[in-house]
Each structure stands twice: as structure tokens, then as C-alpha cells.
C-alpha positions as a printed Julia matrix, in Angstrom:
120×3 Matrix{Float64}:
  24.6   128.57  33.34
  21.48  129.07  34.48
  20.44  131.88  36.78
  17.82  131.95  39.0
  15.72  135.2   39.38
  12.06  134.09  39.95
  10.57  132.81  42.82
   8.17  130.58  40.88
  11.02  128.75  39.6
  13.26  128.43  42.72
  10.2   127.0   44.56
   9.71  124.57  41.75
  13.06  123.66  42.19
  13.75  123.44  46.02
  14.21  119.77  47.5
  14.32  118.55  43.63
  10.32  119.95  43.79
   9.13  117.89  47.13
   8.88  120.94  48.78
   6.6   122.66  46.12
   4.38  119.0   46.03
   3.79  119.7   50.04
   3.16  123.16  50.17
   0.32  122.41  47.35
  -0.77  120.1   49.62
  -0.75  121.7   52.9
  -2.68  124.76  51.18
  -5.55  122.69  48.96
  -6.28  120.58  53.02
  -6.15  124.0   54.47
  -8.83  125.63  52.35
 -11.03  122.2   52.3
 -10.86  122.75  55.95
 -11.84  126.3   56.14
 -14.62  125.33  53.57
 -15.9   122.52  55.94
 -15.87  124.89  58.92
 -17.73  127.54  57.03
 -20.18  125.23  55.91
 -21.11  124.29  59.43
 -21.36  127.83  60.61
 -22.13  129.87  57.9
 -22.27  133.26  59.81
 -18.78  133.02  60.96
 -15.61  133.84  59.52
 -12.59  131.07  59.72
  -8.83  132.1   58.85
  -5.48  130.04  58.88
  -1.93  130.82  58.35
   0.07  129.04  55.59
   3.6   129.57  56.72
   6.76  128.94  54.77
  10.16  129.25  56.21
  13.12  129.56  54.42
  16.83  129.76  55.99
  18.94  130.75  53.89
  23.21  130.23  54.75
  25.84  131.45  52.85
  29.16  129.91  52.81
  32.22  130.57  50.61
  30.65  130.6   47.07
  27.35  129.04  47.68
  23.86  129.63  49.47
  22.27  126.53  51.16
  18.37  126.76  51.42
  16.55  124.92  54.37
  13.01  124.91  54.15
  10.05  124.19  56.62
   6.52  124.33  56.43
   5.06  124.34  60.07
   1.86  122.69  60.88
  -0.99  124.88  60.16
  -3.0   125.92  63.03
  -6.99  125.27  62.03
  -9.93  127.26  64.39
 -11.94  124.75  66.07
 -16.01  124.9   66.02
 -17.07  125.55  69.52
 -18.95  122.63  70.91
 -22.63  123.19  72.09
 -23.04  123.76  75.89
 -25.66  122.17  77.48
 -27.47  123.19  80.68
 -28.82  121.63  83.74
 -30.26  122.14  86.7
 -28.09  122.58  89.8
 -29.77  120.47  92.87
 -29.1   121.58  96.6
 -27.38  118.15  97.25
 -24.66  118.82  94.57
 -26.41  116.75  91.61
 -28.02  117.98  88.34
 -31.3   117.24  86.62
 -33.2   118.27  83.41
 -35.99  119.46  85.37
 -36.18  122.58  87.44
 -35.91  121.73  91.08
 -39.06  124.1   92.05
 -41.18  123.61  89.46
 -44.11  120.46  89.76
 -44.28  117.63  88.23
 -47.84  117.9   86.78
 -47.68  114.3   85.11
 -45.37  112.24  87.17
 -42.73  111.86  84.31
 -42.56  109.92  81.1
 -45.28  107.51  80.62
 -44.69  104.01  79.45
 -46.66  103.06  76.13
 -48.56  100.08  76.84
 -48.84   98.31  73.88
 -51.08   95.63  75.04
 -53.74   98.43  75.24
 -56.81   98.49  73.53
 -57.48  101.47  70.84
 -59.99  103.77  72.06
 -63.35  103.54  70.75
 -66.83  106.47  70.64
 -69.61  105.39  72.63
 -72.47  104.1   70.48
């Protein structure tokens, strides 16, 4: 008769080893996702919680193990904000409405124009 007293052995045996494989995969995916988040914003800390839920049900001389690995909630990177100026009519603009336009907007490049020459 094999007596199981070690949690590591029990995890390896549950669901014929499939639970152990799935938990390993979830841990690896979570670790990679956290590393990617830190690479994107190195001055921040990110964390996630990996859970293994085990429901044990005793009946007669048996104990039934029902396990679940809930989805991991990973933090999301905040999106960048963009600031526009609000106009009186409710529209938005990239230019301040009270600032004078000194050049009349961007100039279109004239590719047919001759280059500058120095006076002789």
C-alpha cells in the first residue's frame, strides 16, 4: 500500500499528472507576462496571483480531490493620454485656440522648386 504524505508527490499524481503540467504552464506564462510588463515600464512593480483551488470530499473510506486553476488576472499597462484643446463650439484642436498662427500651418514642399544659389 502506497501512503501519500508529500504534497509534491500528491500534486504530481492528481489528474494523472495533468494538473501538475497545467499549473507549470500557468506559472511559466504568468512569469513571462510579468517580465514583459516590467520591460515595458521598468520603474514600476507588477504582480499577479496564481491560485490552485482544491476541494476535498470525504465519503465512506475515500477522499475525492477536485482541483481548479482559476484564470490569472494580470495587470494591464495604462494607455498613453493625449491632450487636445477644447474649442467653444465643442470641437477639439491640436492648436491652442488663443495662440496666433504665425506661419499659417505646415508648408507643403514644392519638389519643382530650384535650390538656393549664392549671389555672385
